[in-house]
C-alpha positions as CSV (number, residue, x, y, z in Angstrom):
1,M,72.2,149.7,114.7
2,A,72.5,146.7,117.0
3,L,69.3,145.2,115.6
4,F,70.6,145.7,112.0
5,L,74.0,144.0,112.9
6,S,72.1,141.1,114.6
7,L,70.0,140.5,111.4
8,L,73.1,140.8,109.2
9,L,74.9,138.1,111.3
10,I,71.9,135.8,111.1
11,L,71.8,136.1,107.3
12,L,75.6,135.7,106.9
13,F,75.9,132.9,109.4
14,P,72.7,130.9,109.6
15,S,72.2,128.9,112.8
16,T,73.1,125.2,112.8
17,N,69.8,124.6,114.7
18,A,69.4,120.9,115.5
19,D,65.8,121.3,116.6
20,W,64.0,121.2,113.3
21,P,65.0,120.4,109.7
22,P,65.2,123.1,107.0
23,S,62.3,123.1,104.6
24,P,62.7,120.5,101.9
25,G,60.8,122.9,99.5
26,Y,58.7,120.1,98.0
27,W,56.0,118.0,99.6
28,P,55.4,114.7,97.7
29,S,52.7,113.6,100.1
30,S,50.5,116.4,98.7
31,K,50.7,114.8,95.3
32,F,49.0,111.6,96.2
33,R,45.4,111.0,97.5
34,P,44.8,109.2,100.7
35,M,42.6,106.1,100.6
36,S,40.4,104.4,103.1
37,F,41.9,101.4,104.8
38,H,39.4,98.9,103.4
39,K,39.9,100.2,99.9
40,G,43.6,99.5,99.8
41,F,44.3,97.0,102.6
42,T,43.1,93.9,104.4
43,N,43.9,92.2,107.7
44,L,46.8,89.7,107.5
45,W,46.8,88.3,111.0
46,G,45.5,89.1,114.5
47,P,42.0,90.3,113.4
48,S,40.9,90.5,117.0
49,H,43.7,93.0,117.6
50,Q,42.7,95.4,114.9
51,S,39.9,98.0,114.5
52,V,39.0,100.7,112.0
53,N,37.2,103.9,112.8
54,H,36.7,106.8,110.4
55,N,39.5,105.4,108.1
56,A,42.0,105.3,111.1
57,L,43.4,101.9,111.9
58,T,44.3,100.9,115.4
59,I,46.4,97.7,116.0
60,W,47.7,96.4,119.3
61,L,49.9,93.8,120.9
62,D,49.2,92.0,124.1
63,K,50.2,88.7,125.6
64,T,48.0,86.7,123.3
65,S,48.7,88.3,119.9
66,G,49.9,91.2,117.8
67,S,48.4,92.2,114.4
68,G,49.3,93.0,110.8
69,F,47.8,94.2,107.6
70,K,48.6,94.0,103.9
71,S,47.8,95.8,100.7
72,V,45.3,94.1,98.4
73,R,47.6,94.7,95.4
74,P,51.3,94.2,94.8
75,F,53.4,97.0,93.2
76,R,56.5,97.2,91.2
77,S,57.2,100.8,92.1
78,G,55.4,103.7,93.9
79,Y,54.9,106.0,96.8
80,F,53.7,104.3,100.0
81,S,52.9,106.2,103.2
82,A,50.8,106.5,106.3
83,S,50.5,108.9,109.2
84,I,51.4,106.9,112.3
85,K,51.3,107.5,116.1
86,V,53.0,105.1,118.5
87,Q,52.6,104.4,122.2
88,P,54.4,106.4,124.9
89,G,56.0,104.9,128.0
90,Y,57.7,101.5,128.2
91,T,57.6,99.8,124.8
92,A,60.9,97.9,124.8
93,G,60.9,94.8,122.6
94,V,57.9,96.0,120.6
95,I,58.1,96.8,116.8
96,T,55.7,99.0,115.0
97,A,56.3,98.7,111.3
98,F,55.3,100.0,107.9
99,Y,57.1,98.2,105.1
100,L,57.2,96.6,101.6
101,S,57.8,92.9,101.2
102,N,57.3,89.9,98.9
103,N,58.0,87.4,101.7
104,E,54.8,85.5,101.0
105,A,55.6,85.2,97.3
106,H,59.2,84.3,97.8
107,P,59.6,82.6,101.2
108,G,63.2,82.2,102.2
109,F,64.4,84.4,99.3
110,H,62.5,87.6,99.7
111,D,63.0,91.4,99.3
112,E,61.9,94.0,101.9
113,V,62.0,97.7,102.6
114,D,61.3,98.7,106.2
115,I,60.3,101.6,108.3
116,E,60.3,100.3,111.9
117,F,59.8,102.0,115.3
118,L,62.0,100.2,117.8
119,G,60.3,100.3,121.2
120,T,62.1,101.9,124.1
121,T,62.4,102.3,127.9
122,F,61.2,105.2,130.1
123,G,63.0,108.4,129.3
124,K,64.6,107.3,126.1
125,P,63.5,108.2,122.5
126,Y,62.2,105.7,120.0
127,T,64.6,104.7,117.3
128,L,63.3,104.8,113.7
129,Q,65.0,102.1,111.7
130,T,65.1,102.0,107.9
131,N,66.3,98.8,106.3
132,V,66.6,97.2,102.9
133,Y,66.8,93.4,102.3
134,V,67.5,92.0,98.9
135,R,66.7,88.5,97.6
136,G,66.9,86.6,100.8
137,S,69.4,88.7,102.7
138,G,66.8,88.9,105.5
139,D,66.3,85.1,105.5
140,G,68.7,82.8,107.5
141,K,72.0,84.7,107.4
142,I,70.8,88.2,107.7
143,I,72.4,91.0,105.6
144,G,70.5,94.1,106.6
145,R,71.2,97.6,105.5
146,E,70.1,99.5,108.6
147,V,70.2,103.2,109.0
148,K,68.7,104.4,112.3
149,F,67.5,107.8,113.5
150,H,66.3,109.5,116.7
151,L,63.6,111.8,115.3
152,W,63.5,115.6,115.9
153,F,60.0,115.2,117.5
154,D,58.2,112.8,119.8
155,P,56.4,110.3,117.7
156,T,54.1,109.4,120.6
157,Q,52.5,112.9,120.8
158,D,50.9,113.2,117.4
159,F,50.5,111.7,114.0
160,H,53.5,112.2,111.6
161,H,53.7,111.1,108.0
162,Y,56.2,108.3,107.1
163,A,56.8,107.3,103.5
164,I,58.8,105.0,101.2
165,L,59.4,106.0,97.6
166,W,60.5,103.0,95.6
167,T,61.4,103.1,91.9
168,P,63.7,101.0,89.7
169,K,66.4,103.5,90.4
170,E,66.2,104.4,94.1
171,I,64.5,104.1,97.4
172,I,63.8,107.3,99.4
173,F,62.6,107.3,103.0
174,L,60.7,110.4,104.1
175,V,59.3,111.7,107.4
176,D,56.8,114.6,107.1
177,D,58.1,115.0,103.5
178,V,61.7,115.5,104.7
179,P,64.0,112.9,103.0
180,I,66.0,111.1,105.6
181,R,67.7,108.5,103.5
182,R,68.3,107.7,99.8
183,Y,69.3,104.2,98.8
184,P,70.3,104.4,95.1
185,R,70.4,101.3,92.8
186,K,74.1,100.7,92.2
187,S,73.7,97.1,90.9
188,A,70.9,94.6,90.4
189,A,72.5,92.5,93.1
190,T,71.9,95.1,95.8
191,F,68.5,96.4,94.9
192,P,65.0,95.0,95.2
193,L,63.3,94.8,91.8
194,R,60.5,92.2,92.2
195,P,56.9,93.3,93.0
196,M,56.2,93.9,96.7
197,W,53.1,94.4,98.8
198,V,52.6,97.1,101.5
199,Y,52.4,95.9,105.0
200,G,52.1,97.2,108.6
201,S,52.3,95.4,111.9
202,I,52.9,95.4,115.6
203,W,54.8,92.5,117.2
204,D,57.1,91.3,119.9
205,A,60.8,91.4,118.8
206,S,62.2,91.2,122.3
207,S,65.3,89.2,121.1
208,W,66.7,92.2,119.3
209,A,64.5,95.3,119.1
210,T,65.7,97.4,122.1
211,E,69.4,97.8,122.7
212,D,70.1,94.4,121.0
213,G,67.7,92.6,123.2
214,K,68.8,93.9,126.5
215,Y,65.3,95.1,127.3
216,K,62.3,92.8,126.6
217,A,58.6,93.4,126.2
218,D,56.9,93.7,129.6
219,Y,53.3,92.8,129.4
220,K,52.3,94.6,132.5
221,Y,52.2,97.6,130.2
222,Q,49.9,96.0,127.7
223,P,48.2,96.6,125.4
224,F,50.9,98.2,123.1
225,V,48.9,100.3,120.6
226,A,49.8,101.8,117.2
227,K,47.5,104.0,115.1
228,Y,47.6,104.5,111.3
229,T,45.7,106.9,109.1
230,K,46.0,108.8,105.8
231,F,47.1,105.7,103.9
232,K,48.6,106.3,100.5
233,A,49.7,103.8,97.9
234,S,50.2,105.1,94.4
235,G,52.4,103.9,91.6
236,C,52.7,101.1,89.2
237,S,51.0,97.9,90.4
238,A,52.4,94.6,89.4
239,Y,49.6,94.3,86.8
240,A,50.1,97.8,85.3
241,P,51.2,98.0,81.6
242,A,54.9,98.3,80.8
243,W,54.5,102.0,80.0
244,C,53.5,102.9,83.6
245,H,56.0,105.5,84.7
246,P,57.4,105.4,88.2
247,V,56.4,108.3,90.5
248,S,58.9,110.7,92.0
249,A,59.6,112.2,95.4
250,S,60.8,115.5,93.8
251,P,59.6,117.8,91.0
252,F,61.9,115.9,88.6
253,R,59.9,113.3,86.7
254,S,63.1,111.3,86.4
255,G,63.5,111.0,90.2
256,G,66.2,112.1,92.5
257,L,66.1,115.0,94.9
258,T,66.4,118.7,94.6
259,R,69.2,120.6,96.1
260,Q,66.9,121.9,98.9
261,Q,65.7,118.3,99.6
262,R,69.3,117.1,99.7
263,R,70.1,119.9,102.2
264,A,67.3,118.8,104.4
265,M,68.4,115.2,104.3
266,R,72.0,116.1,105.2
267,W,70.7,118.0,108.2
268,V,68.7,115.0,109.4
269,Q,71.7,112.7,108.9
270,R,74.1,115.1,110.6
271,Y,71.9,115.7,113.7
272,H,69.6,112.7,114.1
273,M,71.2,109.7,112.5
274,V,72.5,107.3,115.2
275,Y,73.6,104.3,113.1
276,N,74.7,103.6,109.5
277,Y,75.6,100.1,108.5
278,C,78.1,101.3,106.0
279,R,80.1,103.0,108.8
280,D,80.0,100.0,111.2
281,P,83.5,98.5,111.4
282,K,82.1,95.3,112.8
283,R,80.2,94.6,109.6
284,N,81.6,92.4,106.8
285,H,81.4,94.9,103.9
286,A,82.2,92.3,101.4
287,L,78.5,91.5,101.8
288,T,77.4,95.1,101.2
289,P,79.4,96.2,98.2
290,E,77.2,99.3,97.8
291,C,79.0,100.8,100.8
292,R,82.3,100.9,98.8
293,S,81.0,102.5,95.7
């Protein structure tokens, strides 16, 4: 009888467990094939700080240089992802990134969609920062749209899959197929629409990366290493015909998220989101009108 009552209580009042997200019920990463690094990407800078072995890419930062890579094609929409493992220990000031950008095509007036691991100090978790820049809002006077998370796992212990789904209607950030943030298109002025390339990099951002620059990169812990594998980049390239249909992160061809995916996203945002620019009273929200609508 006691066991029956315990099971009944669990069914009636499910636990608000903050340890692991509920199942999203749909796994978009399984819908896209991985590619070899050399098929889809090329070195951008720091070639001496980059190596490829069995389709796994290792890049590192030391006193002399960091490293970066770039997709060979630009895209106007798509699903872009990689499995990433970052370095444990003291990594303050170091950024490990996977992102979309057209900075080289539009210098000083570019668009960007970021997934960034902000390095940390001993005993503190990495911060995963998602960000969206639109038509130069990352150039000069920065208008970022940062939403930050402390993940429900240790990203230094194993590879986990990080993805950006970008269509003309929305941007969805996913971790291990769990949506963590959805940025819908509310106006053309607040949404990136020009073709972008896929990038990754590791670099020294000591001026701001860790607790607003309080802790800097300390090169006695060099090299700082990041590993990437299972690259995926699927969608409409900038050269695709007009009828190319954007891919989706859900079973719905039109995009959006299922009810189960939205539930998983709300769980992540309730228990693991540590900053949302729309809720920051120090921000000038006249510059981010999407927060009001």
